[in-house]
N, C-alpha and C positions, 0 to 999 in steps of 0.2 A: 323698283329699287333703282336708286341712281347708282352710277359707276363712280368709284373714288379716283380722283385725280391725284397721280402720285409724282408728277414732276412739272415743271415749267421750264420748256426749253429756251424760250425767249420771255423777256419781261411782259410783252402783249398777252402772252399766254394767261395772264392773271385773268382775263375776260372769262376763261372757262369757269374759274371759281365765282366770279361775280354771277355769270349767268346761272349757275347753279343755285346762288342763293336766291336770285330773283325768281326762279322757278318754283323754289319752295315758298316764297312770300305768295305767288299767285295761287299755289295749292292751298293755302292756309285760308286765304280770302275765299276761295271757291268752296272750301269745305265747310265754313262757318255760314256762308250765303246759303249752302243747300240745306243747312240744318235749321234755318230760320222757319218759325212756326207762325200760323195766324195769331196775332195778338203779341208777338214778340216785339222788344225795342230794337231798334235799328243800330244802337250804339255799339255793340261789340263788332258788328260788322263794319261800323265807321272807322272803328279804331285800327283795325287791321288793313282796311282799305287805304286809309290815309298812309300807313307806313310803307306799304307796296307802292303806292301812287308816288310819294315823294323820292322813294329810292329809284323808281323806273324814270321818273322826269330828270332826276340829277344826272342818271346815267346817260339818258339820251342826250342831254346837253352837255355834259363833258366830253363825250364821243364826238359831237359835232364839232366842238370848239378846239380840241386838243388831240383828236385821233384822226379822223377822215378829213380834216381840214388839211392836213399835210399831204394827202393823196390828190393832187393837182391833175386835172384831166383824166378822172377816174370816174366812169359811170357806174360801177360798182359802188364807190363811195357816195355819189350823189343819190343813188337809189336807196342806199342805206339812211341817208339823213331825210329823204322823203318819208321812208317807213317809220321814222321817229315822229314826223308830225301825224300821222295816221294813228299811231299809238296814244299821242298826247290827246288827240281828239276823242277816242276811246274813253280814256281816262276822265276828261271833262264830262263827257256824256253820262257816264254812270254817276259821277258826283252831283250833276244836276238833275238826274233822275231820282237819286236818294234824296235831295234836298227838297224838291219840288214835288215829286210825285207820292213820296213816302212822308218826308218832313219830319214833324214831331209826333205824327200820328202814330199808331201801333200797324205792325205788318199785317197785310191781307194776302190772301192766296195769289190773286192777280198780281200784285207788287212784287212778291216773292218770286214768281214765274219769270216775270220780265227782268227783275235786278239780277237773278241768276243766269238768265241768257245773256245778259249784257257782259257779266264776269266772265263766263266760259268763252265768249268771244273775244274778250281782250286777251284771256291767257292763251288761247289758241294763236292769236296773232303775235303775241310775244314769242312764243315757241317757234312759230315759222320764221319771225325775224331772226332770233339767236341762230337757227340752223343756217340761214342764209348767209349772216354775217360771218360765222365760223367757216363757211365754205369759200365765200368769195372776198370778203374784206380782210380778215386776218392774214391770209396767205400774203396779200399785197403789202400789208404792213411789215411782216417779216423780210420780204424780199427787198423792199425799197428804203426802209427807215432803219437807221442805225440802232444799235442796241442802246447807246446812251439815250437817244431820242426816246425810244420804247420806254425806257425807264421814267423819263419825265411824264410821258403819256399815263403809265401806270400809276404815277404819284397823283395826277390830276384825277384819274378815275376814282381812286380811294381816299383822296383827301380834300375836302371841301373847305377851302382856303378863305371861303367868304362867311363861314359860321364860327361862332366862338367855339362850339363843340366840333371841331374840324375833322374829328376822327369817327364821326356818327356812321359814316358809310362803311369803313373797315370794321367797326363793331357788329354792324348789321349783317355784312357779309359773313363774318366769323362765326356768328350764331348757328349757321346753316351748314357748316363744314364739319367734317370728321377731324379729330386731333391732327392726324397727320396733313391735311390740306390746312389746317390752321398754321401749322408750323411753316408749311410753304408760303403762306401769306405774310407770317411774320419775318421769315427771312427776306422776302422781297422788299417789304417796308423798311427793314433795317437798311436797306442800300439807298434809301431816299435821302438820307443826311449827306450822302457823299456828293449829290448833285450840285454842281457849283451854282452860286445865286445867278450869275449871268445866263445859266442854261434854262433856268426855271421860266416857264410860260407865265404870262401876266394874265 
């Protein structure tokens, strides 16, 4: 059972909501993968895995470019970015295995075991990363970065400005939150409109 997040003391604390949603995505993928049986199609797995992978990859990219980039001369920030590369490699490895080893054929017992092991390893790596980020990186953001800058960071973490449907991240995160947490997210997002154009990252 996950603990409900009841307040955001700083704009960057939206990371707790995002992490909660990504953990839920991972749990869904792991559950579906575990339930795959011999002879099953891989399509249900691919659908949920692609959703998790897209969200995690965007999150890592946005953090590197719009969050930790602001922490100059910070070993924890550089370690955080290196961990993102490792997570992306695990994502790619699962996708390659699903395409090359399973492909369009039906699931075998061996393929299910190997695929499940890779998914569990990625989920554990993601959890470890989130714990380290919350313990070592977020405190630095709160200490060194102004609230206005944090608000812009939060906007870039939640709004994919390069996509026509630029609110897909926000919608995805909201699906795995409680009603009270969704209100926290909506209240924060309502503040994005007040960010001056010149203060918005490119």
